[in-house]
N, C-alpha and C positions, 0 to 999 in steps of 0.2 A: 504494500500500500504506500501511496505517496502522502507525504505530509504537506498540505498546501502552504503552511507557514514557512517550511524549510525549502520549498521548491523555488529556486531563483528564476526559473523560466528559461534559462540557458540561451536566451537571445533568439528563440524561434519566433521571429516576427517578420513581417514584410520589410520593415526598415533594416533589420540586421541582414536578412538574406540579400536584399538589393545591394547594400553596401559591400558585402563580401563578394558577390558576383562581379561587381564593377572592379573591385581591387584585384580579384583573381584574373580577370581578363587583362588588366593593366600589367600585372606581373608576367603573365604568359606571353603577351605581345612583346613586352620588353625583352624577354628571354630569347624569343625567336629573332627579333631585330638585332640583338647583340650577337647572335650566332652568325647572322648574315652581314655583320659589320655595317649597320645602318644607324649611326649615332643620332640622327634627327628623329628617327622612329623610336629609338630607345628613350630619348628625353620625352617625346610625346606620350609614349606608353606609361612611363613613370609618373607623368602628370595625372594619369587616371587614378592613382592611389589616393591622393588627398581629395580628389573629386568624389570618389566613392565614399570616403569618410564624411564629407560634407553632405552628400545626398542622404546617407544613413541618418545623420544628425537631423537634417531637415524633415525627413519622413517621421522620425521619432517625435519631433516637436509638433508635427501635423497630426499626431495621434495614432500612427501606425507602429509604434514601438511596443514593447512587452507590456502590458498594463495600460496601453493607450485606449481612448474611447472608441477608436475605429478598428481595433484589433480584436478578433474573436478566435481564441485558440480552439483547435480541433480536439475532440475527445479521443483518447487512445483506446 
């Protein structure tokens, strides 16, 4: 059984998933660009990482974070 008081939510929210996906795409694209020696694409891809963090923060402030009013967790 889970204790709802001790359950931190683990970030399973649209805000968290969106932020992580954007940052993961940034890291993956930067890795590929680095392998092909494309410094401009590396820098552009690395710029996606803070953008992902900002998007996640903005979505959390908009109510899509863990305990936000627009977030409805799915039952397991």
